[in-house]
C-alpha positions as CSV (number, residue, x, y, z in Angstrom):
1,M,-31.1,-16.9,-14.3
2,D,-33.6,-14.1,-13.4
3,K,-34.3,-11.8,-16.4
4,R,-34.5,-8.2,-15.3
5,K,-35.6,-4.9,-16.5
6,I,-33.6,-1.6,-16.0
7,S,-35.4,1.5,-15.2
8,I,-34.0,5.1,-15.5
9,T,-36.4,7.3,-13.5
10,I,-36.2,11.0,-12.9
11,W,-38.6,12.7,-10.5
12,G,-39.5,16.4,-11.0
13,K,-41.9,18.8,-12.6
14,E,-42.5,18.0,-16.3
15,K,-41.7,20.5,-18.9
16,G,-41.5,20.9,-22.6
17,N,-43.7,20.2,-25.6
18,W,-45.7,16.9,-25.6
19,L,-45.5,16.5,-29.4
20,E,-41.7,16.9,-29.4
21,W,-41.4,14.5,-26.5
22,Y,-43.4,11.9,-28.4
23,K,-41.1,12.2,-31.5
24,D,-38.1,12.0,-29.2
25,V,-39.3,8.8,-27.5
26,T,-40.2,7.2,-30.9
27,D,-36.8,8.1,-32.2
28,L,-35.1,6.7,-29.1
29,M,-36.9,3.5,-29.5
30,T,-35.9,3.3,-33.2
31,Q,-32.2,4.0,-32.2
32,M,-32.4,1.0,-29.8
33,G,-34.0,-1.3,-32.5
34,Y,-37.5,-1.2,-31.4
35,K,-40.8,0.4,-32.9
36,N,-43.4,2.3,-31.0
37,T,-46.3,0.0,-31.2
38,H,-48.7,1.0,-28.4
39,I,-49.6,4.1,-26.4
40,G,-51.5,4.8,-23.2
41,I,-52.8,8.3,-22.4
42,I,-54.8,10.1,-19.9
43,T,-56.3,13.5,-20.8
44,E,-59.4,15.4,-19.6
45,S,-61.5,13.6,-22.2
46,Y,-59.5,10.4,-23.0
47,N,-59.0,7.8,-20.4
48,T,-59.7,4.2,-21.5
49,G,-57.3,2.6,-19.0
50,K,-55.9,0.5,-21.8
51,V,-53.0,0.7,-24.2
52,V,-54.0,1.3,-27.8
53,T,-52.1,0.6,-31.0
54,V,-50.2,3.4,-32.6
55,A,-51.6,2.4,-35.9
56,R,-55.1,2.8,-34.8
57,K,-55.1,5.9,-32.4
58,E,-51.8,7.9,-32.9
59,K,-53.4,10.4,-35.3
60,E,-56.3,11.1,-33.1
61,I,-54.3,11.5,-30.0
62,L,-51.7,13.7,-31.5
63,T,-54.5,15.8,-33.0
64,R,-56.0,16.3,-29.6
65,I,-52.7,17.4,-28.2
66,R,-52.2,19.8,-31.1
67,E,-55.6,21.3,-30.3
68,G,-54.6,21.9,-26.7
69,E,-55.7,18.9,-24.8
70,F,-52.6,18.1,-22.8
71,P,-52.0,14.7,-21.1
72,S,-51.6,14.1,-17.4
73,C,-50.0,10.9,-18.3
74,F,-48.6,9.5,-21.6
75,S,-46.9,6.1,-22.0
76,C,-45.2,4.7,-25.1
77,F,-44.6,0.9,-25.5
78,S,-42.7,-1.4,-27.8
79,L,-44.6,-4.7,-27.5
80,P,-44.4,-8.1,-29.3
81,K,-47.3,-9.0,-31.4
82,D,-48.4,-11.8,-29.0
83,Y,-48.1,-9.8,-25.8
84,R,-50.4,-10.7,-22.9
85,C,-50.1,-7.8,-20.6
86,A,-48.5,-4.5,-21.6
87,G,-47.3,-3.8,-18.1
88,F,-45.0,-6.9,-18.2
89,D,-44.3,-7.9,-21.9
90,Y,-42.7,-4.8,-23.3
91,Y,-39.3,-4.4,-24.7
92,F,-39.2,-0.7,-24.1
93,M,-41.6,1.5,-22.1
94,C,-41.6,5.2,-21.3
95,E,-44.0,7.0,-19.1
96,R,-44.2,10.7,-18.6
97,N,-46.5,12.4,-16.1
98,E,-46.6,15.4,-13.8
99,A,-44.3,13.8,-11.2
100,Y,-41.7,11.8,-13.0
101,M,-40.6,10.3,-16.3
102,S,-39.3,6.7,-16.5
103,V,-37.9,4.6,-19.2
104,T,-37.6,0.8,-18.7
105,I,-35.7,-1.6,-21.0
106,N,-34.6,-5.1,-20.9
107,D,-31.3,-5.6,-19.1
108,T,-29.8,-6.8,-22.3
109,D,-30.2,-3.3,-23.8
110,Y,-28.6,-1.5,-20.9
111,N,-25.2,0.0,-21.7
112,D,-23.4,3.3,-21.3
113,Y,-24.5,4.7,-24.6
114,N,-28.2,3.9,-24.2
115,E,-28.1,5.2,-20.5
116,R,-26.7,8.5,-21.7
117,Q,-29.4,8.8,-24.5
118,I,-32.2,8.0,-22.2
119,I,-31.1,10.5,-19.5
120,A,-30.6,13.2,-22.1
121,M,-34.2,12.6,-23.4
122,I,-35.7,12.6,-19.8
123,T,-33.9,15.7,-18.6
124,K,-35.1,17.5,-21.7
125,Y,-38.7,17.1,-20.4
126,T,-38.3,16.9,-16.6
127,C,-36.9,19.4,-14.2
128,M,-34.7,16.9,-12.2
129,E,-35.2,16.9,-8.4
130,S,-33.9,13.3,-8.0
131,G,-33.3,10.2,-10.1
132,E,-32.3,6.6,-10.1
133,I,-31.3,3.8,-12.2
134,F,-32.6,0.5,-10.7
135,S,-33.5,-3.0,-11.8
136,T,-36.3,-5.3,-11.0
137,S,-37.4,-8.8,-12.0
138,M,-39.4,-9.0,-15.2
139,S,-42.3,-10.2,-13.1
140,E,-42.6,-6.9,-11.2
141,L,-43.9,-3.4,-12.3
142,P,-41.1,-0.9,-11.8
143,L,-43.7,2.0,-12.2
144,V,-45.0,1.0,-8.7
145,Y,-41.7,2.2,-7.2
146,A,-41.6,5.2,-9.6
147,E,-45.0,6.2,-8.3
148,T,-44.3,5.7,-4.5
149,K,-40.6,5.7,-4.1
150,D,-41.1,2.9,-1.6
151,T,-38.7,-0.1,-2.1
152,R,-41.0,-2.3,0.0
153,N,-43.4,-2.4,-3.0
154,L,-40.9,-4.4,-5.1
155,K,-39.4,-7.6,-3.8
156,T,-36.6,-7.6,-6.4
157,Y,-35.6,-3.8,-6.4
158,K,-31.9,-3.3,-6.8
159,L,-30.4,0.2,-6.9
160,I,-27.8,0.6,-9.7
161,R,-27.0,4.2,-8.9
162,N,-28.5,7.6,-8.0
163,L,-28.6,10.3,-10.5
164,E,-27.7,13.9,-9.5
């Protein structure tokens, strides 16, 4: 059977404090039984194009944000120790940028309670214009759809429901 990922994505202008968001995402991961292990960030002066370990870079990145350097994109991941590619191997991934916020989890973690918790967290930091809950095969990148809103970019895209 095809293992799938579930994405809850809300498009709209981002709002709210980045440090509070980071804490809320980390708390949400913990509530779901995961640990925030890696982060990816793009700011004016920081753009490695790679995810880095929380243990190694969290303090530096949060200090930059406290000092007024705000991200244009910030991602948090829960990855296994033996991961090969962060874009595919995560248990939990959240990306926040200027156009949308998306949380993607394994389909086995998807239930009504987690859905409500994720939507509450996303809407705290995004002015919702539109939203969707959708699934994809684990072999595809759901953020490709979040970025383009073009279902032709994902062969296994399945709409679960629209959010209003």
